[in-house]
N, CA, C and O atoms as CSV, one atom per row, in Angstrom:
chain,resi,resn,atom,element,x,y,z
A,1,UNK,N,N,0.890,-1.122,0.055
A,1,UNK,CA,C,-0.046,0.104,0.021
A,1,UNK,C,C,0.951,1.224,0.140
A,1,UNK,O,O,2.063,1.197,0.668
A,2,UNK,N,N,0.145,2.500,-0.632
A,2,UNK,CA,C,0.957,3.716,-0.326
A,2,UNK,C,C,1.422,4.067,0.602
A,2,UNK,O,O,0.654,3.836,1.536
A,3,UNK,N,N,2.531,4.646,0.999
A,3,UNK,CA,C,2.654,5.228,2.737
A,3,UNK,C,C,2.050,6.583,2.863
A,3,UNK,O,O,2.664,7.341,2.113
A,4,UNK,N,N,1.588,6.883,3.174
A,4,UNK,CA,C,0.772,8.025,4.385
A,4,UNK,C,C,1.239,8.749,4.738
A,4,UNK,O,O,1.338,8.364,5.903
A,5,UNK,N,N,1.910,10.060,4.696
A,5,UNK,CA,C,2.547,11.091,5.330
A,5,UNK,C,C,1.357,11.614,6.600
A,5,UNK,O,O,0.526,12.507,6.431
A,6,UNK,N,N,1.479,11.070,7.451
A,6,UNK,CA,C,1.019,11.229,8.694
A,6,UNK,C,C,0.716,12.988,9.121
A,6,UNK,O,O,1.235,13.937,8.532
A,7,UNK,N,N,0.110,13.049,9.852
A,7,UNK,CA,C,-0.066,14.742,10.482
A,7,UNK,C,C,0.748,15.388,11.053
A,7,UNK,O,O,1.290,14.779,11.975
A,8,UNK,N,N,1.143,16.604,10.859
A,8,UNK,CA,C,2.169,17.237,11.617
A,8,UNK,C,C,1.855,18.485,12.976
A,8,UNK,O,O,1.054,17.863,13.674
A,9,UNK,N,N,1.991,19.348,13.410
A,9,UNK,CA,C,2.032,19.794,14.727
A,9,UNK,C,C,2.755,21.429,14.737
A,9,UNK,O,O,3.981,21.522,14.800
A,10,UNK,N,N,1.829,22.756,14.666
A,10,UNK,CA,C,2.211,23.544,14.688
A,10,UNK,C,C,2.449,24.355,16.253
A,10,UNK,O,O,1.604,25.216,16.500
A,11,UNK,N,N,3.416,24.156,17.191
A,11,UNK,CA,C,2.941,24.777,18.503
A,11,UNK,C,C,3.954,26.230,18.568
A,11,UNK,O,O,4.856,26.598,17.815
A,12,UNK,N,N,3.380,26.846,19.794
A,12,UNK,CA,C,3.492,28.196,19.801
A,12,UNK,C,C,3.794,28.321,21.312
A,12,UNK,O,O,2.991,27.739,22.040
A,13,UNK,N,N,4.942,29.064,21.988
A,13,UNK,CA,C,5.647,28.808,23.013
A,13,UNK,C,C,4.872,30.585,23.690
A,13,UNK,O,O,4.943,31.552,22.931
A,14,UNK,N,N,4.363,30.714,24.773
A,14,UNK,CA,C,4.586,31.844,25.414
A,14,UNK,C,C,4.377,31.780,26.805
A,14,UNK,O,O,3.838,30.911,27.490
A,15,UNK,N,N,4.998,33.054,27.155
A,15,UNK,CA,C,5.586,33.755,28.181
A,15,UNK,C,C,4.303,34.931,28.869
A,15,UNK,O,O,4.541,36.002,28.311
A,16,UNK,N,N,3.784,35.009,29.280
A,16,UNK,CA,C,2.567,35.461,29.637
A,16,UNK,C,C,2.526,36.015,30.789
A,16,UNK,O,O,2.429,35.095,31.601
A,17,UNK,N,N,2.555,37.516,31.598
A,17,UNK,CA,C,3.181,38.490,32.120
A,17,UNK,C,C,1.176,37.713,33.240
A,17,UNK,O,O,-0.023,37.473,33.098
A,18,UNK,N,N,2.380,37.716,34.232
A,18,UNK,CA,C,1.069,37.331,35.178
A,18,UNK,C,C,1.014,35.668,35.727
A,18,UNK,O,O,1.336,34.721,35.010
A,19,UNK,N,N,0.597,35.561,36.971
A,19,UNK,CA,C,1.067,33.865,37.624
A,19,UNK,C,C,-0.229,33.502,36.940
A,19,UNK,O,O,-1.203,34.165,36.584
A,20,UNK,N,N,0.208,31.757,36.854
A,20,UNK,CA,C,-1.046,30.757,36.494
A,20,UNK,C,C,-1.969,31.253,37.174
A,20,UNK,O,O,-1.533,32.374,37.438
A,21,UNK,N,N,-3.504,31.111,37.887
A,21,UNK,CA,C,-4.247,30.729,38.172
A,21,UNK,C,C,-4.087,29.609,38.907
A,21,UNK,O,O,-3.045,28.955,38.850
A,22,UNK,N,N,-5.053,29.298,39.631
A,22,UNK,CA,C,-5.031,27.792,40.753
A,22,UNK,C,C,-5.247,27.281,40.576
A,22,UNK,O,O,-4.523,26.286,40.620
A,23,UNK,N,N,-6.996,27.172,39.959
A,23,UNK,CA,C,-7.724,26.987,39.107
A,23,UNK,C,C,-7.320,25.975,38.364
A,23,UNK,O,O,-7.588,24.774,38.328
A,24,UNK,N,N,-6.397,26.918,37.584
A,24,UNK,CA,C,-6.011,26.492,36.200
A,24,UNK,C,C,-5.572,24.536,35.368
A,24,UNK,O,O,-4.448,24.037,35.420
A,25,UNK,N,N,-6.553,23.995,34.851
A,25,UNK,CA,C,-5.556,22.373,34.158
A,25,UNK,C,C,-4.406,22.537,33.759
A,25,UNK,O,O,-4.044,23.502,33.086
A,26,UNK,N,N,-3.660,21.563,34.149
A,26,UNK,CA,C,-2.430,21.777,33.473
A,26,UNK,C,C,-2.482,21.222,31.777
A,26,UNK,O,O,-1.514,21.597,31.115
A,27,UNK,N,N,-3.137,20.688,31.311
A,27,UNK,CA,C,-3.827,20.272,29.896
A,27,UNK,C,C,-5.105,20.730,29.760
A,27,UNK,O,O,-5.896,20.824,30.698
A,28,UNK,N,N,-5.415,21.118,28.237
A,28,UNK,CA,C,-6.759,21.068,28.243
A,28,UNK,C,C,-6.318,21.209,26.376
A,28,UNK,O,O,-5.374,21.711,25.766
A,29,UNK,N,N,-7.621,20.439,25.960
A,29,UNK,CA,C,-7.744,19.924,24.618
A,29,UNK,C,C,-8.956,20.104,23.927
A,29,UNK,O,O,-10.043,19.532,24.000
A,30,UNK,N,N,-8.566,20.944,23.301
A,30,UNK,CA,C,-10.130,22.108,22.138
A,30,UNK,C,C,-10.717,20.904,21.048
A,30,UNK,O,O,-10.608,21.066,19.833
A,31,UNK,N,N,-11.204,19.962,21.507
A,31,UNK,CA,C,-11.581,19.026,19.925
A,31,UNK,C,C,-12.278,20.219,19.068
A,31,UNK,O,O,-12.920,21.242,19.302
A,32,UNK,N,N,-11.738,19.436,17.835
A,32,UNK,CA,C,-12.682,20.240,16.303
A,32,UNK,C,C,-14.205,19.604,16.518
A,32,UNK,O,O,-14.398,18.598,17.201
A,33,UNK,N,N,-14.990,20.152,16.008
A,33,UNK,CA,C,-16.557,19.541,16.249
A,33,UNK,C,C,-16.637,18.772,15.080
A,33,UNK,O,O,-17.743,18.256,14.920
A,34,UNK,N,N,-15.565,18.473,13.970
A,34,UNK,CA,C,-16.144,17.627,12.780
A,34,UNK,C,C,-14.786,17.127,12.477
A,34,UNK,O,O,-14.163,17.650,11.553
A,35,UNK,N,N,-14.227,16.092,13.216
A,35,UNK,CA,C,-13.107,15.473,13.557
A,35,UNK,C,C,-13.268,14.817,11.614
A,35,UNK,O,O,-12.272,15.048,10.928
A,36,UNK,N,N,-14.203,14.240,11.058
A,36,UNK,CA,C,-13.886,13.833,9.912
A,36,UNK,C,C,-14.010,14.812,9.081
A,36,UNK,O,O,-13.631,14.164,8.106
A,37,UNK,N,N,-14.201,15.722,8.701
A,37,UNK,CA,C,-13.877,17.380,7.937
A,37,UNK,C,C,-12.118,17.245,7.947
A,37,UNK,O,O,-11.478,16.929,6.945
A,38,UNK,N,N,-11.538,17.536,9.214
A,38,UNK,CA,C,-10.276,17.771,9.933
A,38,UNK,C,C,-9.384,17.024,9.362
A,38,UNK,O,O,-8.347,17.435,8.841
A,39,UNK,N,N,-9.879,15.483,9.462
A,39,UNK,CA,C,-9.029,14.763,9.063
A,39,UNK,C,C,-8.586,14.705,7.647
A,39,UNK,O,O,-7.440,14.614,7.208
A,40,UNK,N,N,-10.346,14.816,6.673
A,40,UNK,CA,C,-10.381,15.410,4.899
A,40,UNK,C,C,-9.181,16.475,4.841
A,40,UNK,O,O,-8.288,16.457,3.993
A,41,UNK,N,N,-9.337,17.628,6.134
A,41,UNK,CA,C,-8.540,18.628,5.158
A,41,UNK,C,C,-6.780,18.044,5.709
A,41,UNK,O,O,-5.923,18.057,4.825
A,42,UNK,N,N,-6.514,17.745,6.610
A,42,UNK,CA,C,-5.797,17.244,7.030
A,42,UNK,C,C,-4.098,16.732,5.978
A,42,UNK,O,O,-2.940,17.135,5.861
A,43,UNK,N,N,-5.516,14.982,5.117
A,43,UNK,CA,C,-5.137,14.429,4.343
A,43,UNK,C,C,-5.231,14.620,2.575
A,43,UNK,O,O,-5.171,13.870,1.601
A,44,UNK,N,N,-5.422,16.153,2.836
A,44,UNK,CA,C,-5.678,16.968,1.307
A,44,UNK,C,C,-4.408,17.758,1.026
A,44,UNK,O,O,-4.072,18.188,-0.077
A,45,UNK,N,N,-3.826,17.875,2.040
A,45,UNK,CA,C,-3.119,18.944,2.660
A,45,UNK,C,C,-3.306,20.064,2.511
A,45,UNK,O,O,-2.895,20.924,1.732
A,46,UNK,N,N,-4.006,20.021,3.365
A,46,UNK,CA,C,-4.848,21.785,3.685
A,46,UNK,C,C,-5.192,21.742,4.691
A,46,UNK,O,O,-5.384,20.754,5.401
A,47,UNK,N,N,-5.374,23.245,4.990
A,47,UNK,CA,C,-5.374,23.312,7.205
A,47,UNK,C,C,-7.142,23.329,7.316
A,47,UNK,O,O,-7.966,24.070,6.780
A,48,UNK,N,N,-7.285,22.267,8.177
A,48,UNK,CA,C,-8.552,22.457,9.264
A,48,UNK,C,C,-9.384,23.734,9.424
A,48,UNK,O,O,-8.854,24.614,10.102
A,49,UNK,N,N,-10.424,23.949,8.987
A,49,UNK,CA,C,-11.085,25.475,9.463
A,49,UNK,C,C,-10.733,25.670,10.937
A,49,UNK,O,O,-10.151,26.665,11.371
A,50,UNK,N,N,-11.359,24.068,12.059
A,50,UNK,CA,C,-11.337,24.204,12.905
A,50,UNK,C,C,-10.607,23.002,13.593
A,50,UNK,O,O,-11.249,21.983,13.847
A,51,UNK,N,N,-9.254,23.103,13.903
A,51,UNK,CA,C,-8.541,21.962,14.171
A,51,UNK,C,C,-8.631,21.858,15.272
A,51,UNK,O,O,-9.015,22.858,15.879
A,52,UNK,N,N,-8.343,20.687,16.004
A,52,UNK,CA,C,-8.550,20.282,17.076
A,52,UNK,C,C,-6.607,21.187,17.786
A,52,UNK,O,O,-5.495,21.077,17.268
A,53,UNK,N,N,-7.032,21.975,19.081
A,53,UNK,CA,C,-5.904,22.619,19.619
A,53,UNK,C,C,-5.713,22.077,21.183
A,53,UNK,O,O,-6.525,22.238,22.094
A,54,UNK,N,N,-4.715,21.543,21.242
A,54,UNK,CA,C,-3.976,21.851,22.737
A,54,UNK,C,C,-3.361,22.990,23.787
A,54,UNK,O,O,-2.323,23.575,23.478
A,55,UNK,N,N,-3.823,23.186,24.633
A,55,UNK,CA,C,-3.510,24.209,25.580
A,55,UNK,C,C,-2.634,23.849,26.812
A,55,UNK,O,O,-3.272,23.466,27.793
A,56,UNK,N,N,-1.178,23.911,26.940
A,56,UNK,CA,C,-0.449,23.137,28.161
A,56,UNK,C,C,-0.270,24.725,28.668
A,56,UNK,O,O,-0.022,25.646,27.891
A,57,UNK,N,N,-0.493,24.918,30.544
A,57,UNK,CA,C,-0.330,25.586,31.133
A,57,UNK,C,C,0.138,25.058,32.681
A,57,UNK,O,O,-0.644,24.928,33.622
A,58,UNK,N,N,1.963,24.718,32.733
A,58,UNK,CA,C,2.099,23.953,33.563
A,58,UNK,C,C,2.492,24.665,34.862
A,58,UNK,O,O,3.116,25.725,34.917
A,59,UNK,N,N,1.924,23.744,36.187
A,59,UNK,CA,C,1.938,24.448,37.464
A,59,UNK,C,C,3.661,24.196,37.754
A,59,UNK,O,O,3.756,25.063,38.623
A,60,UNK,N,N,4.850,23.720,37.663
A,60,UNK,CA,C,5.563,22.989,37.999
A,60,UNK,C,C,6.333,24.316,37.795
A,60,UNK,O,O,6.214,25.010,36.785
A,61,UNK,N,N,7.297,24.663,39.062
A,61,UNK,CA,C,8.330,26.323,39.274
A,61,UNK,C,C,9.233,26.254,37.767
A,61,UNK,O,O,9.592,27.237,37.119
A,62,UNK,N,N,9.498,24.703,37.400
A,62,UNK,CA,C,11.112,24.647,36.910
A,62,UNK,C,C,10.609,24.848,35.407
A,62,UNK,O,O,11.343,25.158,34.469
A,63,UNK,N,N,8.989,24.580,35.325
A,63,UNK,CA,C,8.453,24.779,33.778
A,63,UNK,C,C,8.268,26.392,33.548
A,63,UNK,O,O,8.477,26.783,32.399
A,64,UNK,N,N,7.910,27.330,34.497
A,64,UNK,CA,C,7.638,28.829,33.878
A,64,UNK,C,C,9.137,29.754,34.402
A,64,UNK,O,O,10.146,29.540,35.073
A,65,UNK,N,N,8.609,30.715,33.728
A,65,UNK,CA,C,9.812,31.622,33.960
A,65,UNK,C,C,10.610,32.691,34.918
A,65,UNK,O,O,11.684,33.291,34.905
A,66,UNK,N,N,9.415,32.572,35.782
A,66,UNK,CA,C,8.974,33.266,37.326
A,66,UNK,C,C,8.066,33.596,38.081
A,66,UNK,O,O,7.247,34.140,37.340
A,67,UNK,N,N,7.732,33.612,38.974
A,67,UNK,CA,C,6.564,33.500,40.164
A,67,UNK,C,C,5.774,34.704,39.307
A,67,UNK,O,O,4.553,34.551,39.308
A,68,UNK,N,N,6.267,35.885,38.568
A,68,UNK,CA,C,5.159,37.146,38.165
A,68,UNK,C,C,4.830,36.778,36.358
A,68,UNK,O,O,4.462,37.730,35.670
A,69,UNK,N,N,4.995,35.316,35.656
A,69,UNK,CA,C,4.695,35.077,34.784
A,69,UNK,C,C,4.105,33.559,34.571
A,69,UNK,O,O,4.184,32.861,35.582
A,70,UNK,N,N,3.524,32.936,33.408
A,70,UNK,CA,C,3.652,31.913,33.158
A,70,UNK,C,C,3.920,31.211,31.671
A,70,UNK,O,O,4.250,31.915,30.716
A,71,UNK,N,N,3.745,29.713,31.542
A,71,UNK,CA,C,4.142,29.801,30.639
A,71,UNK,C,C,2.914,28.716,30.217
A,71,UNK,O,O,2.245,27.832,30.753
A,72,UNK,N,N,3.072,29.402,28.840
A,72,UNK,CA,C,1.522,28.423,27.841
A,72,UNK,C,C,2.066,27.509,26.608
A,72,UNK,O,O,2.972,28.255,26.238
A,73,UNK,N,N,2.105,26.761,26.013
A,73,UNK,CA,C,2.687,25.808,25.332
A,73,UNK,C,C,0.998,25.662,24.338
A,73,UNK,O,O,0.001,25.293,24.958
A,74,UNK,N,N,0.897,25.997,22.811
A,74,UNK,CA,C,-0.478,25.953,22.489
A,74,UNK,C,C,0.371,25.270,20.974
A,74,UNK,O,O,1.355,25.704,20.375
A,75,UNK,N,N,-0.787,23.635,20.617
A,75,UNK,CA,C,-0.498,23.590,19.958
A,75,UNK,C,C,-1.407,22.777,18.754
A,75,UNK,O,O,-2.107,21.861,19.184
A,76,UNK,N,N,-1.440,22.976,17.630
A,76,UNK,CA,C,-2.195,22.551,16.503
A,76,UNK,C,C,-1.952,21.846,15.578
A,76,UNK,O,O,-0.800,22.055,15.198
A,77,UNK,N,N,-2.767,20.631,14.643
A,77,UNK,CA,C,-2.619,19.669,13.773
A,77,UNK,C,C,-2.510,20.017,12.636
A,77,UNK,O,O,-3.616,20.464,12.334
A,78,UNK,N,N,-1.650,20.117,11.540
A,78,UNK,CA,C,-1.665,20.707,10.568
A,78,UNK,C,C,-0.822,19.472,9.364
A,78,UNK,O,O,-0.326,18.352,9.482
A,79,UNK,N,N,-1.023,20.422,8.273
A,79,UNK,CA,C,-0.753,18.936,7.806
A,79,UNK,C,C,0.530,19.277,7.424
A,79,UNK,O,O,0.872,20.453,7.304
A,80,UNK,N,N,1.514,18.025,7.156
A,80,UNK,CA,C,2.364,17.630,6.620
A,80,UNK,C,C,3.237,17.986,5.964
A,80,UNK,O,O,3.545,16.978,5.328
A,81,UNK,N,N,4.420,19.446,5.423
A,81,UNK,CA,C,5.303,19.786,5.072
A,81,UNK,C,C,4.455,21.177,4.654
A,81,UNK,O,O,4.441,21.626,3.508
A,82,UNK,N,N,3.643,21.864,5.968
A,82,UNK,CA,C,3.323,22.975,5.907
A,82,UNK,C,C,4.119,23.813,6.833
A,82,UNK,O,O,5.237,23.341,7.040
A,83,UNK,N,N,3.907,24.727,7.341
A,83,UNK,CA,C,4.978,25.927,8.128
A,83,UNK,C,C,3.983,26.182,8.834
A,83,UNK,O,O,4.408,27.066,9.577
A,84,UNK,N,N,2.364,25.897,9.246
A,84,UNK,CA,C,1.354,26.616,9.916
A,84,UNK,C,C,1.492,28.128,9.860
A,84,UNK,O,O,1.093,28.741,10.850
A,85,UNK,N,N,2.031,28.864,8.779
A,85,UNK,CA,C,1.211,30.554,8.751
A,85,UNK,C,C,0.530,30.542,7.981
A,85,UNK,O,O,1.242,31.122,7.162
A,86,UNK,N,N,-0.286,30.371,7.507
A,86,UNK,CA,C,-1.626,30.226,6.628
A,86,UNK,C,C,-2.882,30.837,7.312
A,86,UNK,O,O,-3.975,30.794,6.747
């Protein structure tokens, strides 16, 4: 069978002013409302209109810039071979 490339990911790393609120979850996954459309877009080399997005907001002091800032990582699924800038 023909080999299909898997999906890639675009990641944005942020250092935000202000401490992370205590009740904030470490990981939040926002799933697309239409998984089939997301997969169709990705397999066709296009960007999904509503991609699945993961947001990481760690509370480990070793993973944040300092007590006055929080570190946030946002990751979205993208097709292989793109830079995510579209």
